[in-house]
C-alpha positions as a printed Julia matrix, in Angstrom:
221×3 Matrix{Float64}:
  72.8   279.27  -147.54
  72.84  282.96  -146.7
  75.8   283.89  -144.53
  77.52  280.49  -144.73
  80.18  279.74  -147.34
  82.23  276.64  -148.14
  85.86  277.07  -149.22
  86.79  274.35  -151.71
  90.11  272.57  -152.2
  91.54  272.66  -148.68
  91.6   268.9   -147.87
  88.7   269.11  -145.38
  85.74  271.44  -145.39
  86.4   275.01  -144.32
  83.38  277.21  -143.64
  83.04  280.98  -143.45
  80.18  282.36  -141.37
  79.2   285.98  -141.96
  77.31  287.94  -139.32
  77.09  291.57  -140.48
  80.66  292.92  -140.34
  82.04  289.91  -138.48
  83.54  286.91  -140.26
  84.24  283.56  -138.57
  86.31  280.75  -140.07
  85.41  277.22  -138.98
  88.41  274.89  -139.44
  91.37  275.65  -141.72
  92.16  272.51  -143.71
  95.64  271.07  -144.16
  98.83  273.16  -143.93
  99.57  275.54  -146.82
  95.93  276.44  -147.35
  95.78  279.87  -145.69
  96.24  281.62  -149.04
  93.28  279.71  -150.54
  91.09  280.81  -147.66
  92.23  284.39  -148.04
  91.63  284.3   -151.81
  88.05  283.24  -151.14
  87.6   286.0   -148.56
  88.76  288.49  -151.18
  86.43  287.0   -153.8
  83.39  287.71  -151.63
  84.53  291.29  -151.14
  85.85  291.03  -147.6
  89.19  291.97  -146.01
  91.56  289.86  -143.87
  90.8   292.16  -140.93
  87.12  291.16  -141.17
  88.02  287.7   -139.82
  87.62  288.04  -136.07
  87.93  284.4   -135.03
  89.07  280.98  -136.16
  87.04  278.15  -134.59
  88.57  274.68  -134.67
  86.23  271.69  -134.31
  89.09  269.4   -133.24
  92.86  269.04  -133.28
  93.5   266.82  -136.33
  95.92  268.27  -138.87
  93.41  268.37  -141.74
  91.31  270.8   -139.67
  93.94  272.88  -137.86
  96.79  272.71  -140.37
  96.55  276.3   -141.57
  95.48  277.91  -138.3
  98.96  279.29  -137.54
  99.33  281.0   -140.93
  95.75  282.25  -141.02
  96.1   283.79  -137.57
  99.31  285.5   -138.69
  97.59  286.92  -141.79
  94.44  288.14  -140.03
  95.27  288.58  -136.34
  92.08  286.63  -135.62
  91.63  284.84  -132.31
  91.97  281.04  -132.41
  89.45  279.05  -130.38
  89.36  275.32  -129.64
  87.93  273.14  -126.87
  90.13  273.08  -123.79
  90.69  269.31  -124.07
  92.3   269.64  -127.53
  94.13  272.91  -126.88
  97.48  271.4   -125.81
  97.75  269.38  -129.03
  97.28  272.48  -131.19
  99.67  274.5   -129.02
 102.32  271.79  -129.44
 102.74  271.24  -125.7
 101.32  267.71  -125.9
 101.72  265.07  -128.61
  98.57  263.5   -129.99
  98.55  259.68  -129.66
  99.59  257.92  -132.87
  96.94  256.0   -134.75
  97.49  252.91  -136.88
  96.52  252.04  -140.42
  97.38  252.59  -144.08
  95.94  256.1   -144.17
  98.1   257.11  -141.22
 101.19  255.75  -142.96
 100.35  257.82  -146.04
  99.92  260.96  -143.9
 103.29  260.26  -142.27
 104.96  259.92  -145.66
 103.45  263.24  -146.73
 104.38  265.01  -143.49
 107.55  266.69  -144.89
 105.26  268.48  -147.35
 102.53  269.28  -144.8
 104.44  270.21  -141.68
 102.12  271.4   -138.91
 102.93  274.7   -137.25
 101.63  274.83  -133.71
  99.48  277.77  -132.7
  98.63  279.05  -129.24
  94.83  279.18  -128.82
  93.45  282.48  -127.58
  90.15  281.05  -126.39
  89.59  277.74  -124.56
  86.08  276.58  -125.33
  83.78  274.48  -123.17
  80.22  273.18  -123.25
  77.52  275.81  -123.96
  79.96  278.65  -124.6
  78.59  281.24  -127.02
  80.87  282.42  -129.83
  78.99  285.02  -131.81
  75.72  283.31  -132.73
  77.24  279.84  -132.36
  76.8   277.62  -129.3
  79.53  275.13  -128.44
  78.38  271.51  -128.07
  81.08  269.19  -126.7
  80.95  266.03  -128.84
  84.03  263.96  -127.86
  85.11  260.57  -129.12
  86.82  261.39  -132.39
  89.17  263.47  -130.23
  88.81  264.38  -126.54
  87.9   267.98  -127.39
  85.81  267.54  -130.53
  83.0   270.08  -130.72
  79.94  270.87  -132.79
  78.79  274.44  -133.34
  75.07  275.15  -133.28
  73.49  278.13  -135.02
  69.88  278.02  -133.81
  68.85  281.07  -135.87
  69.96  279.56  -139.17
  69.08  276.03  -137.98
  72.56  274.87  -138.95
  74.88  272.52  -137.09
  78.61  272.28  -137.85
  79.71  268.85  -136.6
  83.38  268.53  -137.55
  84.08  264.81  -137.94
  81.5   263.61  -135.38
  79.17  262.63  -138.25
  79.58  262.74  -142.02
  77.25  262.64  -145.0
  79.07  261.23  -148.0
  78.01  259.36  -151.14
  74.4   259.61  -150.0
  75.06  257.9   -146.65
  75.24  259.14  -143.08
  78.23  257.66  -141.25
  79.98  258.16  -137.93
  83.62  259.16  -137.55
  86.26  256.83  -139.07
  87.16  254.22  -136.46
  90.88  254.21  -137.3
  91.08  257.9   -136.34
  88.64  257.7   -133.4
  90.19  256.43  -130.17
  86.9   256.27  -128.24
  84.05  255.01  -130.4
  81.79  254.58  -127.36
  81.99  258.31  -126.63
  81.64  259.05  -130.34
  78.32  257.19  -130.45
  77.19  258.98  -127.29
  78.03  262.27  -129.01
  75.9   261.3   -132.01
  73.08  260.7   -129.52
  73.65  264.16  -128.07
  73.55  265.71  -131.55
  70.32  263.84  -132.28
  68.59  265.81  -129.51
  69.1   269.13  -131.33
  66.8   270.62  -133.97
  68.49  271.7   -137.2
  67.65  271.77  -140.89
  71.2   271.59  -142.26
  74.22  269.62  -141.03
  77.67  270.65  -142.23
  80.51  268.19  -141.67
  84.27  268.38  -141.88
  84.18  266.01  -144.86
  81.52  265.11  -147.39
  78.44  267.05  -148.44
  75.78  269.07  -146.6
  72.91  267.04  -145.18
  69.62  268.86  -145.85
  66.73  269.4   -145.43
  65.34  268.02  -142.18
  68.84  266.99  -141.15
  68.03  266.5   -137.46
  65.26  263.98  -138.27
  67.7   261.96  -140.37
  70.32  262.03  -137.63
  67.73  260.79  -135.13
  67.04  257.83  -137.44
  70.77  257.19  -137.85
  71.34  257.19  -134.1
  68.53  254.69  -133.57
  70.21  252.42  -136.14
  73.39  252.41  -134.03
  71.72  251.04  -130.9
């Protein structure tokens, strides 16, 4: 899609959105991935200084892990919803989850140590960031957001919904402390009109993505 790029190999989808001279990074993958993002920026003929902002869809380490290093390399402003900001800043500890996957992440933590980063922008519902509109979609985390580009008819949903192996699924329950809110957020997303849905994991859902999300939400009732 014109103006939207996916950076591969960063342990969660990282997207670059290009609007003329301005470059926005959506999520940053796990720690130690800033150099991969910068290599991709160079490959498309852009400079580190072209990155004006880093938007984080939520506070989990596989989405914010490289935010500190990327901010240091680019001097871009980091933005996250106000309800997840303290976790990224390191002033509040995120509640521990249970399960095998969490144990594996804990075992790997010496290799993927998270560096806290102070957000520059605290986002809230309906804020405009460039051409993107902030949609608060909590449940997976308190401050989970989706980012709506009405001109391109694209919705970035973080982990609120995923399309993987040909199936639409909600957020993983073991990492989602409030599934009731998560389902409500899927309902909120289903009210938007978009042709392409881009998630934090999995593949793009297209075309007619909003129609398929409406059907998925009905199946959850």
